[in-house]
C-alpha positions in Angstrom: 146.2 254.6 -24.5 145.0 256.9 -27.4 147.7 258.3 -29.6 147.6 262.1 -29.7 150.1 264.9 -30.7 151.2 264.9 -27.1 152.2 261.3 -27.5 154.4 262.4 -30.3 156.0 265.0 -28.1 156.5 262.5 -25.3 158.2 260.0 -27.7 160.4 262.8 -29.2 161.5 263.8 -25.7 162.4 260.2 -24.7 164.3 259.7 -28.0 166.1 263.0 -27.4 167.2 261.9 -23.9 168.4 258.6 -25.2 170.4 260.3 -28.0 172.0 262.7 -25.5 172.8 259.8 -23.2 174.4 257.9 -26.1 176.5 261.0 -27.0 177.8 261.3 -23.5 178.6 257.6 -23.4 180.5 257.9 -26.6 182.4 260.9 -25.3 183.3 259.5 -21.9 183.4 255.7 -22.0 186.6 254.2 -23.4 185.0 250.9 -24.2 182.3 252.6 -26.3 185.0 254.6 -28.1 187.0 251.5 -28.9 183.9 249.8 -30.3 183.3 253.0 -32.3 179.5 252.7 -31.7 177.5 255.7 -33.0 175.4 257.5 -30.4 172.3 256.5 -32.2 173.1 252.8 -31.8 173.8 253.2 -28.1 170.5 255.1 -27.7 168.7 252.4 -29.6 170.0 249.6 -27.4 169.0 251.7 -24.3 165.6 252.2 -25.8 165.2 248.5 -26.4 166.3 247.6 -22.9 164.2 250.2 -21.1 161.3 250.1 -23.6 158.1 248.1 -23.6 159.6 245.0 -25.1 162.0 244.2 -22.2 162.0 246.3 -18.9 159.0 248.5 -19.8 160.5 251.5 -18.0 160.2 254.2 -20.7 156.5 255.0 -21.6 156.9 254.9 -25.4 153.7 255.1 -27.4 152.4 252.2 -29.5 153.6 254.0 -32.6 157.3 253.9 -31.9 157.9 251.4 -34.7 156.0 253.5 -37.2 158.4 256.5 -36.9 161.1 254.6 -38.8 158.7 254.1 -41.7 158.0 257.9 -41.8 161.6 258.9 -41.3 162.9 256.8 -44.2 160.6 258.8 -46.5 162.3 261.9 -45.3 165.7 260.4 -46.0 164.8 259.4 -49.5 163.3 262.8 -50.2 166.5 264.5 -49.1 168.5 262.0 -51.2 166.6 263.0 -54.4 166.9 266.7 -53.7 170.6 266.6 -53.0 173.0 267.6 -55.8 175.6 265.1 -56.8 179.1 265.8 -58.1 180.1 265.0 -61.7 182.3 262.4 -63.2 185.4 264.5 -63.6 188.5 262.6 -62.7 187.0 259.2 -63.3 190.0 257.1 -64.3 191.1 253.5 -64.2 191.7 253.3 -60.5 188.4 254.9 -59.7 186.7 252.7 -62.3 188.1 249.6 -60.6 186.9 250.9 -57.2 183.4 251.4 -58.7 183.2 248.0 -60.3 184.4 246.3 -57.1 181.8 248.3 -55.0 178.9 247.5 -57.4 180.0 243.8 -57.5 180.2 243.6 -53.7 176.8 245.1 -53.3 175.1 243.1 -56.1 176.4 239.7 -55.0 175.3 240.4 -51.4 171.8 240.9 -52.8 171.7 238.0 -55.2 173.5 235.3 -53.1 171.5 236.2 -50.0 168.2 235.9 -51.8 169.3 232.7 -53.5 170.5 231.1 -50.2 167.2 231.8 -48.6 165.3 230.2 -51.6 167.5 227.1 -51.8 168.3 226.4 -48.2 166.3 228.5 -45.6 162.9 228.4 -47.3 162.7 224.6 -47.7 164.2 223.9 -44.2 162.7 226.6 -42.1 159.8 227.8 -44.2 161.0 231.4 -44.4 159.2 233.8 -46.7 160.6 234.8 -50.1 161.6 238.2 -48.7 163.9 236.6 -46.0 167.1 236.6 -48.1 166.8 240.4 -48.7 167.5 240.9 -45.0 171.2 240.4 -45.6 171.8 243.3 -48.0 169.0 245.3 -46.3 170.9 245.3 -43.0 174.5 245.1 -44.1 175.3 246.8 -47.4 172.1 248.9 -47.0 172.4 249.7 -43.3 169.6 251.0 -41.1 168.0 253.1 -43.7 167.5 250.3 -46.2 166.4 248.0 -43.3 163.7 250.5 -42.5 162.6 250.9 -46.1 162.4 247.3 -47.0 161.0 246.3 -43.6 158.1 248.8 -44.0 157.4 247.5 -47.6 157.5 243.9 -46.5 155.2 244.5 -43.6 152.7 246.2 -45.9 152.8 243.0 -48.0 151.9 240.9 -44.9 155.2 239.9 -43.2 154.8 241.6 -39.8 158.3 240.5 -38.5 160.2 242.2 -41.3 161.2 245.4 -39.6 162.4 243.7 -36.4 164.5 241.3 -38.3 165.8 244.0 -40.6 167.0 246.2 -37.8 168.5 243.1 -36.1 170.4 242.4 -39.2 171.6 246.0 -39.5 172.7 246.0 -35.8 174.6 242.8 -36.2 176.2 244.0 -39.4 177.5 247.2 -37.8 179.0 245.2 -34.9 180.6 242.7 -37.3 181.9 245.5 -39.4 183.5 247.3 -36.4 184.9 244.2 -34.6 186.0 242.5 -37.8 187.5 245.7 -39.1 189.7 246.1 -36.0 190.8 242.5 -36.3 191.6 242.9 -40.0 193.5 246.1 -39.4 195.8 244.4 -36.9 196.2 241.4 -39.2 197.1 243.8 -42.1 199.7 245.5 -39.9 201.4 242.3 -39.0 201.5 241.2 -42.6 202.8 244.5 -43.8 199.7 245.3 -46.0 198.6 248.4 -44.1 200.0 251.7 -45.2 200.5 253.3 -41.8 198.5 251.7 -39.0 197.9 254.1 -36.2 197.1 253.4 -32.6 193.6 254.0 -31.3 195.0 256.7 -29.0 196.4 258.5 -32.0 193.1 258.8 -33.8 191.6 262.3 -34.1 189.6 263.1 -31.0 186.4 263.7 -33.0 186.6 260.1 -34.2 187.2 258.7 -30.7 184.9 260.8 -28.7 182.5 262.1 -31.3 182.9 265.6 -30.1 184.7 268.5 -31.9 186.4 270.4 -29.1 188.1 273.1 -31.1 185.8 275.9 -32.3 187.9 276.5 -35.4 187.4 272.9 -36.5 183.6 273.0 -36.3 182.0 273.2 -39.7 178.8 274.8 -40.6 175.9 272.4 -41.2 174.4 274.6 -43.9 174.2 277.9 -45.7 171.5 280.5 -45.2 169.7 281.2 -48.5 166.9 283.4 -47.1 166.6 286.2 -44.6 165.0 285.5 -41.3 162.8 288.5 -41.7 161.0 286.5 -44.3 161.5 282.9 -43.4 164.1 281.1 -41.3 166.6 279.5 -43.7 166.2 276.1 -42.0 162.4 276.3 -42.1 162.5 276.7 -45.9 164.7 273.6 -46.4 162.6 271.5 -43.9 159.4 272.7 -45.6 160.7 271.5 -49.0 161.5 268.1 -47.6 158.1 267.9 -45.8 156.2 268.9 -48.9 157.9 266.2 -51.0 157.4 263.6 -48.2 153.7 264.5 -47.8 153.1 264.5 -51.6 154.7 261.0 -51.8 152.4 259.7 -49.0 149.3 261.2 -50.8 150.3 259.7 -54.1 151.0 256.3 -52.5 147.6 256.4 -50.8 145.9 257.3 -54.1 147.7 254.5 -56.0 146.7 252.1 -53.2 143.0 253.1 -53.6 143.3 252.8 -57.4 145.1 249.4 -57.3 144.3 247.7 -53.9 146.4 244.7 -54.6 149.5 246.7 -55.4 151.3 248.3 -52.5 153.5 251.3 -53.5 156.4 252.0 -51.0 156.1 255.6 -49.9 159.9 256.0 -49.8 160.2 255.1 -53.4 157.5 257.6 -54.4 159.3 260.2 -52.3 162.5 259.6 -54.3 160.6 259.9 -57.6 158.8 263.1 -56.5 162.0 264.6 -55.3 163.8 263.8 -58.6 161.0 265.4 -60.6 161.0 268.5 -58.4 164.7 268.7 -58.7 164.6 268.2 -62.5 162.0 271.0 -62.9 163.4 273.3 -60.2 167.0 273.1 -61.3 166.0 274.8 -64.6 164.9 277.9 -62.7 166.7 280.5 -60.5 164.6 279.4 -57.6 166.7 276.2 -57.2 169.6 278.4 -56.1 167.9 278.8 -52.8 167.9 275.1 -52.0 170.9 274.3 -49.9 172.2 270.7 -50.4 174.4 270.9 -47.2 171.4 271.7 -45.1 169.4 268.9 -46.7 172.1 266.4 -45.9 172.0 267.6 -42.3 168.2 267.0 -42.3 168.8 263.6 -43.8 171.4 262.7 -41.2 169.3 263.9 -38.3 166.4 261.8 -39.6 168.7 258.8 -39.9 169.9 259.1 -36.3 166.4 259.2 -35.0 165.4 256.4 -37.4 168.2 254.1 -35.9 167.0 254.8 -32.4 163.4 254.0 -33.2 164.3 251.0 -35.3 166.5 249.3 -32.6 164.2 250.3 -29.7 161.1 248.8 -31.5 162.7 245.4 -32.2 160.4 242.7 -31.0 162.6 239.9 -29.5 159.9 237.3 -30.0 159.9 238.0 -33.7 163.6 237.5 -33.9 163.4 234.3 -31.8 161.0 232.9 -34.3 163.6 233.1 -37.0 166.9 233.0 -35.0 168.4 229.9 -36.7 167.9 230.9 -40.3 168.8 234.5 -39.5 172.1 233.4 -38.0 172.9 231.2 -41.0 172.1 234.1 -43.4 174.4 236.5 -41.5 177.2 233.9 -41.3 176.9 233.7 -45.1 177.2 237.4 -45.3 180.3 237.4 -43.2 181.9 234.6 -45.3 181.0 236.6 -48.5 182.6 239.8 -47.2 185.7 237.9 -46.1 186.1 236.2 -49.5 185.8 239.6 -51.3 188.3 241.1 -48.9 190.9 238.4 -48.9 190.6 237.0 -52.4 189.1 239.5 -54.8 190.3 242.9 -53.4 194.0 242.2 -53.5 193.7 241.3 -57.2 191.5 244.2 -58.1 193.3 247.3 -56.6 196.7 248.0 -58.1 197.8 250.2 -55.2 196.6 250.8 -51.6 194.5 247.7 -51.9 194.3 247.1 -48.2 193.0 250.6 -47.4 190.4 250.4 -50.2 189.3 246.9 -49.2 189.1 247.8 -45.5 186.9 250.9 -46.3 184.7 248.7 -48.5 184.4 246.1 -45.7 183.1 248.9 -43.4 180.3 250.1 -45.6 179.4 246.6 -46.9 178.8 245.4 -43.3 177.1 248.5 -41.9 177.8 252.1 -43.1 180.1 254.5 -44.8 180.9 256.1 -41.4 182.2 252.7 -40.2 184.4 252.5 -43.2 185.8 255.9 -42.6 186.6 255.1 -39.0 188.4 251.9 -39.9 190.3 253.7 -42.7 191.5 256.3 -40.2 192.9 253.5 -38.1 194.8 252.0 -41.1 195.7 255.2 -42.8 195.7 258.0 -40.2 196.8 260.7 -42.7 194.6 259.5 -45.5 197.5 259.2 -47.8 195.9 256.5 -49.8 193.2 258.9 -51.1 190.6 256.2 -50.7 187.9 258.7 -49.7 188.6 260.9 -52.7 188.3 257.9 -55.1 185.2 256.6 -53.4 183.4 259.9 -53.8 183.6 259.4 -57.6 183.4 255.6 -57.4 180.0 255.8 -55.6 178.3 257.7 -58.4 177.6 254.6 -60.6 176.8 252.6 -57.4 174.2 255.1 -56.2 171.5 254.4 -58.8 172.1 250.6 -58.6 171.6 250.8 -54.8 168.6 253.1 -55.0 166.9 251.0 -57.7 167.5 247.8 -55.8 165.9 249.1 -52.7 163.0 250.6 -54.6 162.3 247.7 -56.8 163.0 244.7 -54.5 159.6 244.7 -52.8 157.7 245.0 -56.1 159.8 242.2 -57.7 159.2 239.8 -54.8 155.6 240.7 -54.5 155.2 240.0 -58.3 156.7 236.5 -57.8 159.9 237.2 -59.6 162.1 236.4 -56.7 164.3 234.0 -58.7 164.9 236.7 -61.2 166.1 238.9 -58.4 168.4 236.3 -57.1 169.8 235.3 -60.5 169.9 238.8 -62.0 171.8 240.5 -59.1 174.2 237.6 -58.7 175.0 237.7 -62.4 175.4 241.5 -62.2 177.8 241.2 -59.3 179.8 238.5 -60.9 180.1 240.5 -64.1 181.2 243.6 -62.3 183.8 241.7 -60.3 185.2 239.9 -63.4 185.4 243.3 -65.2 187.3 244.7 -62.3 189.7 241.8 -62.4 190.2 242.2 -66.1 190.8 245.9 -65.8 193.4 245.2 -63.1 195.2 242.5 -65.1 199.0 242.8 -64.5 198.5 244.2 -61.0 200.9 243.2 -58.3 200.1 240.2 -56.2 199.4 240.8 -52.5 202.9 239.6 -51.6 204.3 241.8 -54.2 202.5 244.8 -52.9 203.7 244.2 -49.4 207.2 243.9 -50.7 206.9 247.0 -52.7 206.1 248.9 -49.6 
């Protein structure tokens, strides 16, 4: 069937129904609440089951898988346009948190790629890009899986997106299930600060709904009058302009250098940064609302997750099921070693809460980390989130550059440099964190001190 604007409307309507269904399931089904599955993930599973790849009930268009590639451009455009906080209050504890986070991310990149080169490639003939699926789906999450999957497909690996979204889905499930097990283990060992029962979690974390009107926060601030232009329309127009400009530049670069594929999401990030750099020097930038842009980014991510999971091709996953399972088992082992061995020796206080939060985002997303943290530390007395807000600042450019440069590095044949360089970076960061934390209490000592 020919793809038309009406096909886009039909797809959008189906995705909307799935998202609403996922929201209702999260609000009403206790098993879904206990698993802490986001509505977008539930919607994605329903889309996969009812979509053309399995039951073929929902009449999605043939372009369903392309939407994730477009939406990740929007996410990166918003990322570049969003203001970041400064480094005020960056002390020893926060520095340790930052070093540990960078190290955790970097070793997941380097060791995953190295494992694929040394083991999976020779035994199962996996492509050079295969090892990147670990950090793409776990530490990166669905957004990174979409970005790298799109870039790898443009370089000729057609199964990349399906495998990337599968990795991200498994990572989120491992993060949630493993986090609950770890929380209960920490409670028994006396490491957790104040483990709360699931029933005592705030209702918005359990059901996903904010029932009280006074607790509902605004999603943005109006910077224009509707008599001129709707405030949301201005912010969306800015994001759309950056995204479209990035696509145009990428197409122009592709025509100029046919053998060199430029990821559109990477160009969007650069265009957004340049616009922000130029615009922030003028009064006009005061009319850009970061909170609204973050809302646009979040909405794009939700839809991206639905499209990504729903467009997984099971036969593509089946072709690589054994090496993919081995790669993800390696990721699980790596996260466990970091949690059980490194984290207790890095964090001088509240080590369990910080390590548990890092487990959440290193296997799936920051939101998973937040939910797990609220189970271990219901009143947020550990101030883990406050410290992570600052600790993430040095990690953000590392993460962004990794996602942006990885396709180019691999396409250029420097895959061993990627494996060795990021492994070395991760090792150095973790060693520095250990050195900075010298003299810290042992895990047993911490438990006794509590």
